[in-house]
PDBQT receptor file of N, H, CA, C and O in Angstrom, charges set to zero:
ATOM      1  N   MET A   1     109.919  94.143  52.386  1.00  0.00    +0.000 N 
ATOM      2  CA  MET A   1     109.929  94.567  53.777  1.00  0.00    +0.000 C 
ATOM      3  C   MET A   1     110.456  93.449  54.655  1.00  0.00    +0.000 C 
ATOM      4  O   MET A   1     110.263  92.264  54.387  1.00  0.00    +0.000 OA
ATOM      5  N   THR A   2     111.116  93.864  55.692  1.00  0.00    +0.000 N 
ATOM      6  H   THR A   2     111.273  94.827  55.910  1.00  0.00    +0.000 HD
ATOM      7  CA  THR A   2     111.635  92.883  56.640  1.00  0.00    +0.000 C 
ATOM      8  C   THR A   2     110.652  92.727  57.790  1.00  0.00    +0.000 C 
ATOM      9  O   THR A   2     109.716  93.513  57.940  1.00  0.00    +0.000 OA
ATOM     10  N   ALA A   3     110.878  91.711  58.590  1.00  0.00    +0.000 N 
ATOM     11  H   ALA A   3     111.638  91.073  58.469  1.00  0.00    +0.000 HD
ATOM     12  CA  ALA A   3     110.020  91.473  59.756  1.00  0.00    +0.000 C 
ATOM     13  C   ALA A   3     110.131  92.624  60.751  1.00  0.00    +0.000 C 
ATOM     14  O   ALA A   3     109.147  92.962  61.409  1.00  0.00    +0.000 OA
ATOM     15  N   GLU A   4     111.315  93.233  60.873  1.00  0.00    +0.000 N 
ATOM     16  H   GLU A   4     112.114  92.958  60.338  1.00  0.00    +0.000 HD
ATOM     17  CA  GLU A   4     111.507  94.351  61.788  1.00  0.00    +0.000 C 
ATOM     18  C   GLU A   4     110.699  95.570  61.343  1.00  0.00    +0.000 C 
ATOM     19  O   GLU A   4     110.204  96.325  62.180  1.00  0.00    +0.000 OA
ATOM     20  N   GLU A   5     110.566  95.763  60.034  1.00  0.00    +0.000 N 
ATOM     21  H   GLU A   5     110.969  95.149  59.355  1.00  0.00    +0.000 HD
ATOM     22  CA  GLU A   5     109.779  96.884  59.535  1.00  0.00    +0.000 C 
ATOM     23  C   GLU A   5     108.284  96.643  59.721  1.00  0.00    +0.000 C 
ATOM     24  O   GLU A   5     107.529  97.572  60.009  1.00  0.00    +0.000 OA
ATOM     25  N   LEU A   6     107.860  95.388  59.553  1.00  0.00    +0.000 N 
ATOM     26  H   LEU A   6     108.473  94.633  59.319  1.00  0.00    +0.000 HD
ATOM     27  CA  LEU A   6     106.453  95.057  59.715  1.00  0.00    +0.000 C 
ATOM     28  C   LEU A   6     106.018  95.061  61.177  1.00  0.00    +0.000 C 
ATOM     29  O   LEU A   6     104.902  95.463  61.504  1.00  0.00    +0.000 OA
ATOM     30  N   PHE A   7     106.909  94.610  62.046  1.00  0.00    +0.000 N 
ATOM     31  H   PHE A   7     107.816  94.283  61.780  1.00  0.00    +0.000 HD
ATOM     32  CA  PHE A   7     106.601  94.502  63.475  1.00  0.00    +0.000 C 
ATOM     33  C   PHE A   7     107.686  95.194  64.294  1.00  0.00    +0.000 C 
ATOM     34  O   PHE A   7     108.535  94.522  64.880  1.00  0.00    +0.000 OA
ATOM     35  N   PRO A   8     107.673  96.529  64.344  1.00  0.00    +0.000 N 
ATOM     36  CA  PRO A   8     108.710  97.244  65.098  1.00  0.00    +0.000 C 
ATOM     37  C   PRO A   8     108.570  97.006  66.594  1.00  0.00    +0.000 C 
ATOM     38  O   PRO A   8     107.482  96.708  67.087  1.00  0.00    +0.000 OA
ATOM     39  N   THR A   9     109.659  97.139  67.297  1.00  0.00    +0.000 N 
ATOM     40  H   THR A   9     110.543  97.382  66.897  1.00  0.00    +0.000 HD
ATOM     41  CA  THR A   9     109.650  96.990  68.749  1.00  0.00    +0.000 C 
ATOM     42  C   THR A   9     108.925  98.174  69.362  1.00  0.00    +0.000 C 
ATOM     43  O   THR A   9     109.276  99.324  69.101  1.00  0.00    +0.000 OA
ATOM     44  N   VAL A  10     107.921  97.899  70.170  1.00  0.00    +0.000 N 
ATOM     45  H   VAL A  10     107.636  96.965  70.382  1.00  0.00    +0.000 HD
ATOM     46  CA  VAL A  10     107.152  98.946  70.840  1.00  0.00    +0.000 C 
ATOM     47  C   VAL A  10     107.451  98.852  72.323  1.00  0.00    +0.000 C 
ATOM     48  O   VAL A  10     107.231  97.814  72.949  1.00  0.00    +0.000 OA
ATOM     49  N   LEU A  11     107.954  99.945  72.880  1.00  0.00    +0.000 N 
ATOM     50  H   LEU A  11     108.132 100.787  72.371  1.00  0.00    +0.000 HD
ATOM     51  CA  LEU A  11     108.269  99.972  74.297  1.00  0.00    +0.000 C 
ATOM     52  C   LEU A  11     107.052 100.481  75.051  1.00  0.00    +0.000 C 
ATOM     53  O   LEU A  11     106.506 101.538  74.734  1.00  0.00    +0.000 OA
ATOM     54  N   ALA A  12     106.637  99.724  76.045  1.00  0.00    +0.000 N 
ATOM     55  H   ALA A  12     107.080  98.866  76.304  1.00  0.00    +0.000 HD
ATOM     56  CA  ALA A  12     105.438 100.078  76.804  1.00  0.00    +0.000 C 
ATOM     57  C   ALA A  12     105.785 101.072  77.908  1.00  0.00    +0.000 C 
ATOM     58  O   ALA A  12     106.861 101.017  78.502  1.00  0.00    +0.000 OA
ATOM     59  N   GLY A  13     104.854 101.975  78.164  1.00  0.00    +0.000 N 
ATOM     60  H   GLY A  13     103.980 102.020  77.681  1.00  0.00    +0.000 HD
ATOM     61  CA  GLY A  13     105.015 102.906  79.274  1.00  0.00    +0.000 C 
ATOM     62  C   GLY A  13     106.010 104.010  78.982  1.00  0.00    +0.000 C 
ATOM     63  O   GLY A  13     106.349 104.279  77.830  1.00  0.00    +0.000 OA
ATOM     64  N   ARG A  14     106.460 104.629  80.027  1.00  0.00    +0.000 N 
ATOM     65  H   ARG A  14     106.184 104.410  80.963  1.00  0.00    +0.000 HD
ATOM     66  CA  ARG A  14     107.386 105.754  79.942  1.00  0.00    +0.000 C 
ATOM     67  C   ARG A  14     108.811 105.229  79.895  1.00  0.00    +0.000 C 
ATOM     68  O   ARG A  14     109.257 104.546  80.817  1.00  0.00    +0.000 OA
ATOM     69  N   VAL A  15     109.518 105.542  78.834  1.00  0.00    +0.000 N 
ATOM     70  H   VAL A  15     109.156 106.096  78.085  1.00  0.00    +0.000 HD
ATOM     71  CA  VAL A  15     110.888 105.072  78.642  1.00  0.00    +0.000 C 
ATOM     72  C   VAL A  15     111.764 106.277  78.317  1.00  0.00    +0.000 C 
ATOM     73  O   VAL A  15     111.353 107.157  77.560  1.00  0.00    +0.000 OA
ATOM     74  N   ALA A  16     112.965 106.321  78.882  1.00  0.00    +0.000 N 
ATOM     75  H   ALA A  16     113.299 105.606  79.496  1.00  0.00    +0.000 HD
ATOM     76  CA  ALA A  16     113.886 107.417  78.606  1.00  0.00    +0.000 C 
ATOM     77  C   ALA A  16     115.312 106.891  78.609  1.00  0.00    +0.000 C 
ATOM     78  O   ALA A  16     115.591 105.804  79.115  1.00  0.00    +0.000 OA
ATOM     79  N   LEU A  17     116.196 107.675  78.040  1.00  0.00    +0.000 N 
ATOM     80  H   LEU A  17     115.969 108.557  77.629  1.00  0.00    +0.000 HD
ATOM     81  CA  LEU A  17     117.612 107.341  77.973  1.00  0.00    +0.000 C 
ATOM     82  C   LEU A  17     118.319 107.950  79.172  1.00  0.00    +0.000 C 
ATOM     83  O   LEU A  17     118.153 109.138  79.450  1.00  0.00    +0.000 OA
ATOM     84  N   CYS A  18     119.102 107.155  79.882  1.00  0.00    +0.000 N 
ATOM     85  H   CYS A  18     119.236 106.190  79.655  1.00  0.00    +0.000 HD
ATOM     86  CA  CYS A  18     119.857 107.632  81.040  1.00  0.00    +0.000 C 
ATOM     87  C   CYS A  18     121.019 108.501  80.562  1.00  0.00    +0.000 C 
ATOM     88  O   CYS A  18     121.763 108.100  79.668  1.00  0.00    +0.000 OA
ATOM     89  N   VAL A  19     121.181 109.692  81.154  1.00  0.00    +0.000 N 
ATOM     90  H   VAL A  19     120.576 110.018  81.881  1.00  0.00    +0.000 HD
ATOM     91  CA  VAL A  19     122.253 110.590  80.741  1.00  0.00    +0.000 C 
ATOM     92  C   VAL A  19     123.622 110.104  81.204  1.00  0.00    +0.000 C 
ATOM     93  O   VAL A  19     124.642 110.555  80.683  1.00  0.00    +0.000 OA
ATOM     94  N   GLN A  20     123.661 109.201  82.165  1.00  0.00    +0.000 N 
ATOM     95  H   GLN A  20     122.833 108.835  82.589  1.00  0.00    +0.000 HD
ATOM     96  CA  GLN A  20     124.931 108.715  82.694  1.00  0.00    +0.000 C 
ATOM     97  C   GLN A  20     125.427 107.467  81.955  1.00  0.00    +0.000 C 
ATOM     98  O   GLN A  20     126.555 107.451  81.460  1.00  0.00    +0.000 OA
ATOM     99  N   CYS A  21     124.598 106.426  81.878  1.00  0.00    +0.000 N 
ATOM    100  H   CYS A  21     123.682 106.440  82.280  1.00  0.00    +0.000 HD
ATOM    101  CA  CYS A  21     125.035 105.155  81.284  1.00  0.00    +0.000 C 
ATOM    102  C   CYS A  21     124.508 104.952  79.863  1.00  0.00    +0.000 C 
ATOM    103  O   CYS A  21     124.854 103.964  79.214  1.00  0.00    +0.000 OA
ATOM    104  N   HIS A  22     123.675 105.876  79.371  1.00  0.00    +0.000 N 
ATOM    105  H   HIS A  22     123.394 106.679  79.897  1.00  0.00    +0.000 HD
ATOM    106  CA  HIS A  22     123.163 105.850  77.996  1.00  0.00    +0.000 C 
ATOM    107  C   HIS A  22     122.400 104.574  77.657  1.00  0.00    +0.000 C 
ATOM    108  O   HIS A  22     122.487 104.074  76.535  1.00  0.00    +0.000 OA
ATOM    109  N   THR A  23     121.653 104.046  78.626  1.00  0.00    +0.000 N 
ATOM    110  H   THR A  23     121.583 104.452  79.537  1.00  0.00    +0.000 HD
ATOM    111  CA  THR A  23     120.797 102.890  78.377  1.00  0.00    +0.000 C 
ATOM    112  C   THR A  23     119.343 103.308  78.585  1.00  0.00    +0.000 C 
ATOM    113  O   THR A  23     119.057 104.273  79.293  1.00  0.00    +0.000 OA
ATOM    114  N   LEU A  24     118.434 102.569  77.958  1.00  0.00    +0.000 N 
ATOM    115  H   LEU A  24     118.667 101.785  77.382  1.00  0.00    +0.000 HD
ATOM    116  CA  LEU A  24     117.018 102.849  78.133  1.00  0.00    +0.000 C 
ATOM    117  C   LEU A  24     116.560 102.344  79.490  1.00  0.00    +0.000 C 
ATOM    118  O   LEU A  24     116.953 101.261  79.924  1.00  0.00    +0.000 OA
ATOM    119  N   THR A  25     115.730 103.128  80.155  1.00  0.00    +0.000 N 
ATOM    120  H   THR A  25     115.410 104.008  79.803  1.00  0.00    +0.000 HD
ATOM    121  CA  THR A  25     115.202 102.730  81.454  1.00  0.00    +0.000 C 
ATOM    122  C   THR A  25     113.685 102.879  81.445  1.00  0.00    +0.000 C 
ATOM    123  O   THR A  25     113.147 103.818  80.859  1.00  0.00    +0.000 OA
ATOM    124  N   ASN A  26     113.012 101.953  82.094  1.00  0.00    +0.000 N 
ATOM    125  H   ASN A  26     113.449 101.191  82.570  1.00  0.00    +0.000 HD
ATOM    126  CA  ASN A  26     111.555 102.004  82.217  1.00  0.00    +0.000 C 
ATOM    127  C   ASN A  26     111.119 102.797  83.443  1.00  0.00    +0.000 C 
ATOM    128  O   ASN A  26     109.924 103.012  83.646  1.00  0.00    +0.000 OA
ATOM    129  N   ALA A  27     112.070 103.232  84.258  1.00  0.00    +0.000 N 
ATOM    130  H   ALA A  27     113.041 103.057  84.092  1.00  0.00    +0.000 HD
ATOM    131  CA  ALA A  27     111.763 104.012  85.457  1.00  0.00    +0.000 C 
ATOM    132  C   ALA A  27     112.622 105.275  85.471  1.00  0.00    +0.000 C 
ATOM    133  O   ALA A  27     113.466 105.436  86.353  1.00  0.00    +0.000 OA
ATOM    134  N   PRO A  28     112.418 106.181  84.496  1.00  0.00    +0.000 N 
ATOM    135  CA  PRO A  28     113.273 107.365  84.422  1.00  0.00    +0.000 C 
ATOM    136  C   PRO A  28     113.005 108.349  85.563  1.00  0.00    +0.000 C 
ATOM    137  O   PRO A  28     111.870 108.528  86.002  1.00  0.00    +0.000 OA
ATOM    138  N   VAL A  29     114.088 108.979  86.026  1.00  0.00    +0.000 N 
ATOM    139  H   VAL A  29     115.011 108.834  85.669  1.00  0.00    +0.000 HD
ATOM    140  CA  VAL A  29     114.018 109.990  87.076  1.00  0.00    +0.000 C 
ATOM    141  C   VAL A  29     114.518 111.300  86.465  1.00  0.00    +0.000 C 
ATOM    142  O   VAL A  29     115.632 111.350  85.943  1.00  0.00    +0.000 OA
ATOM    143  N   ALA A  30     113.718 112.348  86.522  1.00  0.00    +0.000 N 
ATOM    144  H   ALA A  30     112.813 112.308  86.946  1.00  0.00    +0.000 HD
ATOM    145  CA  ALA A  30     114.128 113.641  85.978  1.00  0.00    +0.000 C 
ATOM    146  C   ALA A  30     115.258 114.214  86.831  1.00  0.00    +0.000 C 
ATOM    147  O   ALA A  30     115.109 114.347  88.046  1.00  0.00    +0.000 OA
ATOM    148  N   VAL A  31     116.386 114.552  86.204  1.00  0.00    +0.000 N 
ATOM    149  H   VAL A  31     116.507 114.444  85.217  1.00  0.00    +0.000 HD
ATOM    150  CA  VAL A  31     117.536 115.071  86.946  1.00  0.00    +0.000 C 
ATOM    151  C   VAL A  31     117.963 116.458  86.497  1.00  0.00    +0.000 C 
ATOM    152  O   VAL A  31     118.614 117.165  87.267  1.00  0.00    +0.000 OA
ATOM    153  N   ARG A  32     117.627 116.873  85.298  1.00  0.00    +0.000 N 
ATOM    154  H   ARG A  32     117.098 116.299  84.673  1.00  0.00    +0.000 HD
ATOM    155  CA  ARG A  32     118.018 118.193  84.803  1.00  0.00    +0.000 C 
ATOM    156  C   ARG A  32     116.937 118.722  83.869  1.00  0.00    +0.000 C 
ATOM    157  O   ARG A  32     116.161 117.958  83.296  1.00  0.00    +0.000 OA
ATOM    158  N   TRP A  33     116.902 120.039  83.727  1.00  0.00    +0.000 N 
ATOM    159  H   TRP A  33     117.533 120.660  84.193  1.00  0.00    +0.000 HD
ATOM    160  CA  TRP A  33     116.036 120.675  82.749  1.00  0.00    +0.000 C 
ATOM    161  C   TRP A  33     116.849 121.750  82.065  1.00  0.00    +0.000 C 
ATOM    162  O   TRP A  33     117.423 122.616  82.724  1.00  0.00    +0.000 OA
ATOM    163  N   ILE A  34     116.900 121.698  80.749  1.00  0.00    +0.000 N 
ATOM    164  H   ILE A  34     116.433 120.994  80.213  1.00  0.00    +0.000 HD
ATOM    165  CA  ILE A  34     117.674 122.642  79.966  1.00  0.00    +0.000 C 
ATOM    166  C   ILE A  34     116.707 123.593  79.273  1.00  0.00    +0.000 C 
ATOM    167  O   ILE A  34     115.854 123.168  78.495  1.00  0.00    +0.000 OA
ATOM    168  N   GLN A  35     116.849 124.875  79.561  1.00  0.00    +0.000 N 
ATOM    169  H   GLN A  35     117.542 125.221  80.193  1.00  0.00    +0.000 HD
ATOM    170  CA  GLN A  35     115.973 125.864  78.946  1.00  0.00    +0.000 C 
ATOM    171  C   GLN A  35     116.442 126.132  77.521  1.00  0.00    +0.000 C 
ATOM    172  O   GLN A  35     117.640 126.148  77.237  1.00  0.00    +0.000 OA
ATOM    173  N   SER A  36     115.483 126.342  76.640  1.00  0.00    +0.000 N 
ATOM    174  H   SER A  36     114.510 126.329  76.870  1.00  0.00    +0.000 HD
ATOM    175  CA  SER A  36     115.771 126.620  75.246  1.00  0.00    +0.000 C 
ATOM    176  C   SER A  36     115.416 128.066  74.937  1.00  0.00    +0.000 C 
ATOM    177  O   SER A  36     114.461 128.612  75.491  1.00  0.00    +0.000 OA
ATOM    178  N   ASN A  37     116.194 128.687  74.046  1.00  0.00    +0.000 N 
ATOM    179  H   ASN A  37     116.970 128.244  73.596  1.00  0.00    +0.000 HD
ATOM    180  CA  ASN A  37     115.889 130.061  73.654  1.00  0.00    +0.000 C 
ATOM    181  C   ASN A  37     114.656 130.137  72.777  1.00  0.00    +0.000 C 
ATOM    182  O   ASN A  37     113.946 131.142  72.776  1.00  0.00    +0.000 OA
ATOM    183  N   SER A  38     114.404 129.083  72.037  1.00  0.00    +0.000 N 
ATOM    184  H   SER A  38     114.981 128.266  72.037  1.00  0.00    +0.000 HD
ATOM    185  CA  SER A  38     113.208 129.049  71.194  1.00  0.00    +0.000 C 
ATOM    186  C   SER A  38     112.562 127.681  71.359  1.00  0.00    +0.000 C 
ATOM    187  O   SER A  38     113.213 126.654  71.167  1.00  0.00    +0.000 OA
ATOM    188  N   GLY A  39     111.300 127.669  71.710  1.00  0.00    +0.000 N 
ATOM    189  H   GLY A  39     110.772 128.503  71.866  1.00  0.00    +0.000 HD
ATOM    190  CA  GLY A  39     110.601 126.405  71.904  1.00  0.00    +0.000 C 
ATOM    191  C   GLY A  39     110.677 125.938  73.338  1.00  0.00    +0.000 C 
ATOM    192  O   GLY A  39     111.240 126.616  74.198  1.00  0.00    +0.000 OA
ATOM    193  N   PRO A  40     110.103 124.771  73.590  1.00  0.00    +0.000 N 
ATOM    194  CA  PRO A  40     110.091 124.251  74.962  1.00  0.00    +0.000 C 
ATOM    195  C   PRO A  40     111.471 123.757  75.385  1.00  0.00    +0.000 C 
ATOM    196  O   PRO A  40     112.311 123.437  74.544  1.00  0.00    +0.000 OA
ATOM    197  N   GLY A  41     111.693 123.700  76.678  1.00  0.00    +0.000 N 
ATOM    198  H   GLY A  41     111.011 123.959  77.362  1.00  0.00    +0.000 HD
ATOM    199  CA  GLY A  41     112.948 123.183  77.205  1.00  0.00    +0.000 C 
ATOM    200  C   GLY A  41     112.998 121.671  77.102  1.00  0.00    +0.000 C 
ATOM    201  O   GLY A  41     112.058 121.033  76.629  1.00  0.00    +0.000 OA
ATOM    202  N   THR A  42     114.115 121.105  77.554  1.00  0.00    +0.000 N 
ATOM    203  H   THR A  42     114.879 121.623  77.938  1.00  0.00    +0.000 HD
ATOM    204  CA  THR A  42     114.329 119.667  77.481  1.00  0.00    +0.000 C 
ATOM    205  C   THR A  42     114.598 119.124  78.869  1.00  0.00    +0.000 C 
ATOM    206  O   THR A  42     115.400 119.688  79.615  1.00  0.00    +0.000 OA
ATOM    207  N   THR A  43     113.939 118.042  79.220  1.00  0.00    +0.000 N 
ATOM    208  H   THR A  43     113.288 117.584  78.614  1.00  0.00    +0.000 HD
ATOM    209  CA  THR A  43     114.174 117.371  80.494  1.00  0.00    +0.000 C 
ATOM    210  C   THR A  43     115.114 116.200  80.265  1.00  0.00    +0.000 C 
ATOM    211  O   THR A  43     114.897 115.398  79.356  1.00  0.00    +0.000 OA
ATOM    212  N   LEU A  44     116.147 116.096  81.074  1.00  0.00    +0.000 N 
ATOM    213  H   LEU A  44     116.324 116.748  81.811  1.00  0.00    +0.000 HD
ATOM    214  CA  LEU A  44     117.087 114.975  81.002  1.00  0.00    +0.000 C 
ATOM    215  C   LEU A  44     116.757 114.000  82.122  1.00  0.00    +0.000 C 
ATOM    216  O   LEU A  44     116.386 114.399  83.226  1.00  0.00    +0.000 OA
ATOM    217  N   TYR A  45     116.897 112.728  81.819  1.00  0.00    +0.000 N 
ATOM    218  H   TYR A  45     117.198 112.404  80.922  1.00  0.00    +0.000 HD
ATOM    219  CA  TYR A  45     116.522 111.676  82.760  1.00  0.00    +0.000 C 
ATOM    220  C   TYR A  45     117.706 110.774  83.076  1.00  0.00    +0.000 C 
ATOM    221  O   TYR A  45     118.671 110.705  82.315  1.00  0.00    +0.000 OA
ATOM    222  N   ALA A  46     117.619 110.089  84.200  1.00  0.00    +0.000 N 
ATOM    223  H   ALA A  46     116.835 110.144  84.818  1.00  0.00    +0.000 HD
ATOM    224  CA  ALA A  46     118.611 109.096  84.604  1.00  0.00    +0.000 C 
ATOM    225  C   ALA A  46     117.881 107.847  85.075  1.00  0.00    +0.000 C 
ATOM    226  O   ALA A  46     116.721 107.904  85.485  1.00  0.00    +0.000 OA
ATOM    227  N   CYS A  47     118.579 106.721  85.010  1.00  0.00    +0.000 N 
ATOM    228  H   CYS A  47     119.521 106.675  84.677  1.00  0.00    +0.000 HD
ATOM    229  CA  CYS A  47     118.012 105.490  85.546  1.00  0.00    +0.000 C 
ATOM    230  C   CYS A  47     118.070 105.573  87.074  1.00  0.00    +0.000 C 
ATOM    231  O   CYS A  47     118.840 106.374  87.606  1.00  0.00    +0.000 OA
ATOM    232  N   PRO A  48     117.290 104.782  87.786  1.00  0.00    +0.000 N 
ATOM    233  CA  PRO A  48     117.291 104.854  89.256  1.00  0.00    +0.000 C 
ATOM    234  C   PRO A  48     118.671 104.631  89.877  1.00  0.00    +0.000 C 
ATOM    235  O   PRO A  48     118.979 105.210  90.919  1.00  0.00    +0.000 OA
ATOM    236  N   ASP A  49     119.502 103.800  89.249  1.00  0.00    +0.000 N 
ATOM    237  H   ASP A  49     119.252 103.330  88.403  1.00  0.00    +0.000 HD
ATOM    238  CA  ASP A  49     120.840 103.540  89.796  1.00  0.00    +0.000 C 
ATOM    239  C   ASP A  49     121.718 104.783  89.763  1.00  0.00    +0.000 C 
ATOM    240  O   ASP A  49     122.494 105.007  90.693  1.00  0.00    +0.000 OA
ATOM    241  N   HIS A  50     121.614 105.594  88.717  1.00  0.00    +0.000 N 
ATOM    242  H   HIS A  50     120.984 105.412  87.962  1.00  0.00    +0.000 HD
ATOM    243  CA  HIS A  50     122.473 106.762  88.570  1.00  0.00    +0.000 C 
ATOM    244  C   HIS A  50     121.826 108.057  89.051  1.00  0.00    +0.000 C 
ATOM    245  O   HIS A  50     122.518 109.063  89.203  1.00  0.00    +0.000 OA
ATOM    246  N   ALA A  51     120.534 108.056  89.291  1.00  0.00    +0.000 N 
ATOM    247  H   ALA A  51     119.972 107.238  89.168  1.00  0.00    +0.000 HD
ATOM    248  CA  ALA A  51     119.851 109.279  89.716  1.00  0.00    +0.000 C 
ATOM    249  C   ALA A  51     120.390 109.783  91.059  1.00  0.00    +0.000 C 
ATOM    250  O   ALA A  51     120.499 110.992  91.266  1.00  0.00    +0.000 OA
ATOM    251  N   ALA A  52     120.723 108.881  91.956  1.00  0.00    +0.000 N 
ATOM    252  H   ALA A  52     120.635 107.899  91.787  1.00  0.00    +0.000 HD
ATOM    253  CA  ALA A  52     121.238 109.289  93.269  1.00  0.00    +0.000 C 
ATOM    254  C   ALA A  52     122.633 109.889  93.164  1.00  0.00    +0.000 C 
ATOM    255  O   ALA A  52     123.010 110.710  94.000  1.00  0.00    +0.000 OA
ATOM    256  N   GLU A  53     123.408 109.499  92.157  1.00  0.00    +0.000 N 
ATOM    257  H   GLU A  53     123.102 108.832  91.477  1.00  0.00    +0.000 HD
ATOM    258  CA  GLU A  53     124.768 110.009  91.986  1.00  0.00    +0.000 C 
ATOM    259  C   GLU A  53     124.798 111.416  91.405  1.00  0.00    +0.000 C 
ATOM    260  O   GLU A  53     125.729 112.177  91.669  1.00  0.00    +0.000 OA
ATOM    261  N   LEU A  54     123.795 111.764  90.621  1.00  0.00    +0.000 N 
ATOM    262  H   LEU A  54     123.039 111.146  90.406  1.00  0.00    +0.000 HD
ATOM    263  CA  LEU A  54     123.766 113.055  89.953  1.00  0.00    +0.000 C 
ATOM    264  C   LEU A  54     123.134 114.103  90.849  1.00  0.00    +0.000 C 
ATOM    265  O   LEU A  54     122.060 113.888  91.413  1.00  0.00    +0.000 OA
ATOM    266  N   ALA A  55     123.800 115.228  90.976  1.00  0.00    +0.000 N 
ATOM    267  H   ALA A  55     124.672 115.402  90.519  1.00  0.00    +0.000 HD
ATOM    268  CA  ALA A  55     123.232 116.317  91.762  1.00  0.00    +0.000 C 
ATOM    269  C   ALA A  55     122.009 116.844  91.033  1.00  0.00    +0.000 C 
ATOM    270  O   ALA A  55     122.073 117.077  89.826  1.00  0.00    +0.000 OA
ATOM    271  N   PRO A  56     120.910 117.038  91.721  1.00  0.00    +0.000 N 
ATOM    272  CA  PRO A  56     119.710 117.511  91.028  1.00  0.00    +0.000 C 
ATOM    273  C   PRO A  56     119.921 118.913  90.488  1.00  0.00    +0.000 C 
ATOM    274  O   PRO A  56     120.420 119.798  91.183  1.00  0.00    +0.000 OA
ATOM    275  N   GLY A  57     119.537 119.095  89.253  1.00  0.00    +0.000 N 
ATOM    276  H   GLY A  57     119.132 118.376  88.688  1.00  0.00    +0.000 HD
ATOM    277  CA  GLY A  57     119.621 120.399  88.614  1.00  0.00    +0.000 C 
ATOM    278  C   GLY A  57     118.264 121.061  88.639  1.00  0.00    +0.000 C 
ATOM    279  O   GLY A  57     117.324 120.534  89.234  1.00  0.00    +0.000 OA
ATOM    280  N   PRO A  58     118.151 122.204  88.002  1.00  0.00    +0.000 N 
ATOM    281  CA  PRO A  58     116.851 122.853  87.981  1.00  0.00    +0.000 C 
ATOM    282  C   PRO A  58     115.842 122.044  87.163  1.00  0.00    +0.000 C 
ATOM    283  O   PRO A  58     116.160 121.538  86.086  1.00  0.00    +0.000 OA
ATOM    284  N   LEU A  59     114.653 121.935  87.679  1.00  0.00    +0.000 N 
ATOM    285  H   LEU A  59     114.395 122.346  88.553  1.00  0.00    +0.000 HD
ATOM    286  CA  LEU A  59     113.562 121.241  86.990  1.00  0.00    +0.000 C 
ATOM    287  C   LEU A  59     112.543 122.292  86.560  1.00  0.00    +0.000 C 
ATOM    288  O   LEU A  59     112.582 123.418  87.057  1.00  0.00    +0.000 OA
ATOM    289  N   PRO A  60     111.639 121.957  85.658  1.00  0.00    +0.000 N 
ATOM    290  CA  PRO A  60     110.661 122.932  85.194  1.00  0.00    +0.000 C 
ATOM    291  C   PRO A  60     109.920 123.582  86.366  1.00  0.00    +0.000 C 
ATOM    292  O   PRO A  60     109.462 122.894  87.278  1.00  0.00    +0.000 OA
ATOM    293  N   GLY A  61     109.810 124.883  86.333  1.00  0.00    +0.000 N 
ATOM    294  H   GLY A  61     110.183 125.442  85.592  1.00  0.00    +0.000 HD
ATOM    295  CA  GLY A  61     109.139 125.617  87.393  1.00  0.00    +0.000 C 
ATOM    296  C   GLY A  61     110.068 126.161  88.452  1.00  0.00    +0.000 C 
ATOM    297  O   GLY A  61     109.670 127.047  89.209  1.00  0.00    +0.000 OA
ATOM    298  N   GLU A  62     111.295 125.664  88.536  1.00  0.00    +0.000 N 
ATOM    299  H   GLU A  62     111.618 124.945  87.921  1.00  0.00    +0.000 HD
ATOM    300  CA  GLU A  62     112.228 126.119  89.548  1.00  0.00    +0.000 C 
ATOM    301  C   GLU A  62     112.955 127.409  89.137  1.00  0.00    +0.000 C 
ATOM    302  O   GLU A  62     113.526 128.092  89.987  1.00  0.00    +0.000 OA
ATOM    303  N   LEU A  63     112.938 127.736  87.875  1.00  0.00    +0.000 N 
ATOM    304  H   LEU A  63     112.474 127.181  87.185  1.00  0.00    +0.000 HD
ATOM    305  CA  LEU A  63     113.632 128.930  87.397  1.00  0.00    +0.000 C 
ATOM    306  C   LEU A  63     112.678 130.023  86.945  1.00  0.00    +0.000 C 
ATOM    307  O   LEU A  63     113.054 130.898  86.165  1.00  0.00    +0.000 OA
ATOM    308  N   GLU A  64     111.453 129.976  87.429  1.00  0.00    +0.000 N 
ATOM    309  H   GLU A  64     111.148 129.265  88.063  1.00  0.00    +0.000 HD
ATOM    310  CA  GLU A  64     110.469 130.976  87.016  1.00  0.00    +0.000 C 
ATOM    311  C   GLU A  64     110.894 132.351  87.497  1.00  0.00    +0.000 C 
ATOM    312  O   GLU A  64     111.353 132.527  88.625  1.00  0.00    +0.000 OA
ATOM    313  N   ARG A  65     110.730 133.308  86.617  1.00  0.00    +0.000 N 
ATOM    314  H   ARG A  65     110.358 133.165  85.700  1.00  0.00    +0.000 HD
ATOM    315  CA  ARG A  65     111.093 134.678  86.965  1.00  0.00    +0.000 C 
ATOM    316  C   ARG A  65     110.028 135.289  87.859  1.00  0.00    +0.000 C 
ATOM    317  O   ARG A  65     108.839 135.005  87.710  1.00  0.00    +0.000 OA
ATOM    318  N   GLY A  66     110.456 136.118  88.774  1.00  0.00    +0.000 N 
ATOM    319  H   GLY A  66     111.421 136.349  88.895  1.00  0.00    +0.000 HD
ATOM    320  CA  GLY A  66     109.532 136.807  89.657  1.00  0.00    +0.000 C 
ATOM    321  C   GLY A  66     109.097 135.980  90.860  1.00  0.00    +0.000 C 
ATOM    322  O   GLY A  66     108.221 136.394  91.619  1.00  0.00    +0.000 OA
ATOM    323  N   ALA A  67     109.713 134.803  91.033  1.00  0.00    +0.000 N 
ATOM    324  H   ALA A  67     110.425 134.466  90.416  1.00  0.00    +0.000 HD
ATOM    325  CA  ALA A  67     109.337 133.963  92.162  1.00  0.00    +0.000 C 
ATOM    326  C   ALA A  67     110.227 134.231  93.345  1.00  0.00    +0.000 C 
ATOM    327  O   ALA A  67     110.059 133.613  94.396  1.00  0.00    +0.000 OA
TER     328      ALA A  67
């Protein structure tokens, strides 16, 4: 075993991949929600720098039927 296998990198707190610059961010901002035909939908996140550039898409609860 290598040292990386014995002691993997653990990221603290909420971490997500930015959809614009593809880097990990510790302060993710939800910018899109993709509905799935089977199973739960997927939330896409952006870093704070790119969140303002992306037009907000539908988020969970915004596409509820009958509303």
